[in-house]
N, C-alpha and C positions, 0 to 999 in steps of 0.2 A: 504493500500500500504506500502511495506517495505522500508527500507532505500536504497538509491542508492548504487550500487556495485562499490565502489571506487577502490578496488583492481583489479576488472575486467577492469575498464576503464584504469587504469594505465598500466596493462599488454597489453591491446589492443593498446594503443598509443605507448608504447615502441616498440612493434613488428612492427607497421606501420612505425614509424620513422626510425627504424633500417633498414628496407628493402626498403623504398620508398624515403627517402631523397637523393637528388643528392650528389655525393661525393664532388663536388666543394664547398659545403657549409661548409667552414672552421669555420665560426662564428655561423650561424644559424643551428647548428648541434644538434644531440641528446644530446650531452653534455650540450649545452646551456639550453635546456629545463629541463633536469633531474638533472644536477649537478650545475647549476647556478640559473635559475629563480625559480624553485620549492623550493629549500632550502631558497632562498631569501624571497619568499612570506610567507613561513612558519615562518621564523624568524621575519618578520615584523608583521605578525598576532599575534604572541606571545607578542611582545612588545606593540601592540595596543589592546590586550585583545579580539581578534576576535576568536570565537570558534564555534562549532556546524555546523549548516547548512551553515553559511556564510564562514567558513573555508573550507568546502567541495567545495563550489562554487568557491572560490579563487583558490584552488588547481586544480580543473577541468579546469578552464579557462586557467591557465598556461600550462597545458598539451596540450591544443588545440591551443594555441595562435600562434604557428608557423607551424601548420600542413599544412597550405596552400602552404608552400614552396615545398611540394611534387608535386604540379601541376604547380605552376608558381612563379616567383621571385617577380615581381612588383605587388602591390595591392593584396597581398596574404591573407590579413585578412578576406575578405568576403568568400574566399574558406575555411578557417579554420572554420568560422561560419557555412557554409553549411555542412561540415563534422560533426561538433558537432550536428547540428540539425538532421542529418541522423542517427547518431549512438547512441547518449545519451539515447533515449527512450529504447533501448535494455538493458541498464544498470539501468533502473528504475528511471530515472530522469523525473520530471514533466515538463509540458510546461513552467511554470513560472520559474523553475530553469534553463531550457535550454535558455530561453530568457535572464535571468540575465548573464549567461555564455557568450552568444553571444555579449551582450553589453560590457562586460569586454574585450573580444577579440578585438572588434572594437576600444575600447579606446586606445589600444596599437599602432594603426596606427599613423605614424608620419605625422604632429606634434601631439603628444599625446593630447587627449582631454577628460579626465575622467569627468563623470557627478555626481559621488557619491564616497563615501569613499572606497568602495571595488574596484571600477574601478581604483581609485588613487593608491591603494596598488599594484594592478597588474602592473600598469605603472611604479611605482617606483621599483618594483622587476625586471622588464624587463631591467631596466638601472642601476641595483645595482652595476654592475662592474665599473661604472664611479668613484666610491669612494673606490674601493678596490685596494690592492697592486698588484693584477694581471692585472690591467687595461691595461697596455701596451701590454701584451700578447694577450688579447682579442681584443684590437684595431688593432694589426697587423693581427690577424685572419680575422677581418672584411675587412681590406684593401686587403688582399690576395683574399678574396671571391669576392670583387667588381672587382678586376682585372680579375679574372676567368670568370666573367660575362660581360666582355667587357669594363670596365671603364679604362680610361687612366689618372692616377693620380700618380705623383711621391710621394715618401715618405715625402719629405719636404712639398708638397702641402697637403698631408694627415694630417701631424702634425698640419699645420696651420688650416685646416678645423676642426680638433678635438679640437684644442685650442678654436676656436670660439664657437663650440658646447658646450663644458664644461663650458665656461665662461658665456654663456647665459642660461644654463640649471638650473632649480630649481626643486628639488624634491617636490612632491605635499603634502606629509604627514609629520607631525612632527617627527614621528618615523624614517622615512628614512633620514630626514635632520640630526637628532641627531646621527644616526648611520654612515652616509656616507659623510656628508659635509666636515669634516676635511680631510678625505682621498681624496675627490675630489679636494680640494684646493692644496693638495700635488701633485696630478696628473697634475694639471694645471702648477705648478712650473716645474715638470719634462718635460712637453711638451715645455715650454718656453726654458728650458736648451737644449733640443734636437734641437730646431729650431736655437739656437745660434750656435751649432756645425755644423748644415747643412750650415749655412751662412759663416762659416770660410773659 
């Protein structure tokens, strides 16, 4: 059996997300998968020394981790798993590889609960933006998305909710903590400052 067709999988997922993701998804968009989480997991993998088959599985899980949003908003991870199970055999993935990908996708369900190092890397990549300079932009995108799906939450309430989330959040891997903890602390300070202005 040959190597799985990574480029084929990537092209397939890109086409599906481009055509089938709802336009209301300001945060869980194709950009989130391809310009945010995929580069993040590749960066963490390099820092952690992950290569070969494990790197392939990490990248594949990230591609599929939000595909469930094409069909439903809540509890979308099992849908992403189903799509992976239905399509990855066509790209040369073995049953064991597909099972590993499925577990990584499910680990990203909130609250995150990774059971091994690869699952932890995917979870940390999924929340990489918490420690980046563009955090507020991505946070506003998520707020807009939730409003589009019927949530009723003011910006002040959102900042408070995000402050609580960031303050309680811990990256699972050393590489993610070393890369993003300082930025996350800075974003906590930014949220505190925004809450002060909201209360003036």
